[in-house]
N, C-alpha and C positions, 0 to 999 in steps of 0.2 A: 517789246511785248509787255502789255499791262499786267498788273498783279491778278486781275480777275480772269485772265486767260491762262494762268499758270496753276498747275496742280501742286507743284513743289517749287520753292524758291529759297535759296540760301545766299547770304552775303557775308563774305569775309569770315567764314565759319572756322573756328580754331579749337583744337583739342589736344591736350598733352597727357601722356602717361609718364609721370616722373619727368625725366629730361628728354624723353622721346616725343617729338611733335608728330602726332598721327594725322592731324588736319592742319594745314598751314595757310588758311585763308581760302576755303573752298567756296567758289561761286557757281551756283547752278540755277538754271531756269528751265523747268520741265513743263512743256505745254500739256494741256488736258487731252486725254484720248490717244496717247501714243505709248509705244515702248521706248523708254529712254535707257540706254545702256551705259553703265559705269564700267569702263574697261581698264584693267591694270593688273600688275603682278601682285603676289602675296605681299602684304605690308604697305600697299599703296594708300590705304585709307578707306577702301570701299565699305568694308563691314562696319567700321567706326561711323561712317556717314549714315548708313542704314539704321544703326542702333540709336543714333541721335534723332533722326527723323521719325523714328517709330516710338520715341519717348522712353527708350530703355536706358539711355545714357545722357547725361547733361554735358553741354558744351561749355567751353571756357570763354569764348568771345564770339562776336558776330550775331547773326540772326537767322532764323529758319521758320518757314511757314509751310504747312501741308494742308491741302484742301481748303485753303483760305484761313486756317487757324494758326495762331502763334504756338510753336512747339513748346516754348518755355512757360507761357502764361495760360494756355488753353489746352493743356495736355489731354484732358479727358475727352474733349471734342475731337482732337486728333485721333485718339485711339478708336473712337467709334466711326471714324471715316476711313480707316486703313485695314488692310489684311497683311500678314507677314508670313512668308515662307522662308525659314532659315536654312542654314547649311545642313542641319541634322534633323532627322525625322522627329516630329512632335507627337506622333500618335502612340497609343498604348498597344504594344505588340500582342497582348493577350486578348484584347477586345476585338470584336468583329468590326468590319468597316462601318456598318450601320451604328453599332454601339458607340464607336469613336465619335461619329458626327453628332449623334444625339447628346453625348456627353458635352461636346463643345457648345452645342446649342443651349444646354441647361446652364453651363458656366456663364454664358452671355445673358442669362435670365430671359429667354424668349418663350418659356413655358413648355411643358411636356408635349402637348399636341403639336405646337408650331415647330418644336425641335425635331420631332419625328417626320413631319411633313417636309421640312427643309432638308433633312438628311436624305430622304427618298429622292427629292428633286436633284440634289447634288450627286448622288450615286448614279442616277440615270445620266446626268449631264456628262460625267467623266467616265462613262463606260464601265462602271463598277457594280452594276445591279446584280449580275450573276454571282459575283464574289462577295456580296454585301454581308452574308452570314458567316463568312470564313474569318478566322483570326487574322489580324494584320500581319503576323509573323509568317503566314503562308503566302503573302503577296510577293510578287517580283519587285525589284527595285523601282521600276517605272510605275507600277501600281501603287506602291507606297507613296511615291512623290505626288501622284495624282490625288491620293487620299489626303495627303498633307495640304495640297492646293485647295481641295474641296473644303477642308476644315478652316482655311484662312478666309473663305468666302461666306461663312455662316451669316454674317450681318450684311452681305451684299455691299462691301465697301467700294468707294469710288476710286481709291488709290491702293495699289497692291505693291508691296516690296518683295522682290524675289532675290534672295542673297545666295548666289551660286547654286541655283536650284537643281542642276543636273550633274553636279560633281559625283563621280563614282558610278554613273549610270552607263549601261551599254548603249550602242547607237539606237536600238529600238526604243529603249526607255527614254532616251533623250528626245527622240522624235515625238513620242507621246506627249511629253511635257510641252514641247514647242507648239504642237497643235492646240493644246489646251490654252496656252498663253495667247495665241492668235485669236482664238475664239473669244477670250475675255476682252481684248482690245476692240474687236469688232462690235462689242456692245457698248463701247464708249468709256470703258475703264482706262485708267492710267496705270502703267506698269513701270516701276523703276527696277531695272535688272542689273545686278552686279555679276560680273563674270570674268574669268581669266581665259575662257575659251573664245578665241578670236572668231572661229566659225559661228559660234552661237550668237555673238553680237551682230555679225554680218547677216545672219538668217533672220533675226527677230527685230532688231532695233531700228526704229525710224530715225532716231538721232543718237549720237554717241558722244560721251565725254571721256577723253583719255586722261586718266589720273596717274600721277607719279609723285611720290614724296608728299602726299597730302594736299595736292592742288591740281587743278585742271590745266593740262598743258596744251590741249586743243579740243575743239568740239565742232560738231556739224553732222550732216548726214553721212552714211558710209561712203557714198560717192564723193562728197565734198572732201572728206578726209583723204581718200585715195588720190584725188586730184592735187592734194598738197605736195605730193612727191612725184608729180608728173602724170602724164596720161597713160596711153596704152604702152605695152611692152611687147617685144618679140623675144621669145625663148627659143634657143636652138640647142638641141642635144646632138652632139657629134658622135659618129660611130667609133672613132679612134681617139684615144686620150692624147696621143702625141700631136694631134692637129689643133689642140685647144688654143695654144698660144698664138699660132699663126692665124687661126680663124678669128680670134678675138681682135687681133690687129687689123685684119681686113674689114671686119664688120664696123669697128670703131672709126676707121678712116672713111669708109663709105658713108656712114650716117653722121660723121663729125661729132661724135659723142664718145664718152668713156664707158665701155660695157663692163658689166660685172661678170666674173667667171666663178664657176663652181667646179673645182677640179674633181671631186669625188663623183659627181654625176655627169661630168663632161658637158656642162651647160654654159652657154653664153646668154646673158640677158641684157637688153638695152632698151631705153626709153625711146619712143618714136612719136612723130607728129602725124604724118600721113600714113596711116596704118597699112592700107592695102598696097600702096606703091612701095613702101619700105619693105614689106614682107616679100614682094616679088623681087626687089633689087637684092635683098640679102640672099635669097635662094639662088639667084642667078650668079652672084659674086662667088659664093662658096662652090657652086658647081663648076664654074670656069677655073677655079683654083684647084680642082680635084679633091676638094674636102667633102667627104660624105656626111650628110645630115641624117641622123636616125629619126629625128622628129623636129618640126618647126611649127610654132604656133603663136598666135596673138593672144594676149590676155591683159586684164586690168591689174593694177597693183593690188596686193592683198593687204588685209588689215595687219598681218604680221609685219610687213615691210613698213607700213605707216607707223606702227607702234615703235619699232626699233629706230626709225628715222626721227620721229618727233620727240621721243624721250631722251635722246642724246646718249653720249658715251657714259655718263654718270650712272645710268640705270641699265646698261647693256646686259649685265649679268642677270638681273632679275627678269628683264624682258626676254632674253634668250631662253631662260628657264620656262617662261610662259609659252613661248613658241614651241619648245620641245614637248611640253605637256599636251599642247594641242595636237602635235603630230602623233602622239601616242593614242 
């Protein structure tokens, strides 16, 4: 992919904090007009990458370009091409939604009249018109994040950085932000999304880079990443725990593969090639053996499994913590 087709490009990007290597040669190629997810646990280097790409932090080695501009030598042009939504709200809690957006407009020197006009446009776009006169401290979590997102769009940037934008939101607030992001991309903007929520990456991202220990360990579309660890799976939940070991042996022998077992949930999981034939065969084999299945289903691998598989044992602790956070 040529540089003209890329909204963001980094090559061998490195950054250290003392003896700790936050980025260890990060290579990214983000096409224009997509949601590109950076997925990884806390400490993987996601926020460091965003801070560098948004000119808030200098890197030690390598190179980086955003919207066609060099981050190190053309930082002013980069800043006028991007919007940034950080992990924490940037709005003034005591100002109303409209006052916040007008303030951001004035800070960007777009003039009083244009700032007011842009504020009203963004309030309508993000469904905040009715609450425009209320102090931001009276907004729900989802409304605050939408106001934050609106503030990051004052200059109509072509590239938007979203650094864990839904942390701490309830499911409704998270869905509100997701819908807003989808709308932005439909207009041709590029979104770089950092998240440790696997479901969020699966829902939003056109492409994903899995980051661990400051470097990309794998990248591709969600489906491509899932195919890395095999195709479809059959999950069988047994009615009785004492059947789990025998059922696992039978299913493994039938499909000539080693199944995974989850004792706590009485679950057998196995990768299959011919999904329909395998499902029928497993159901018949268990029934013939007198083993009752409470549930049996076909499914694709999850990004949870992809992450744990591709990051390896060295990061299992952090990856497992990520998965548990998603489950909550």
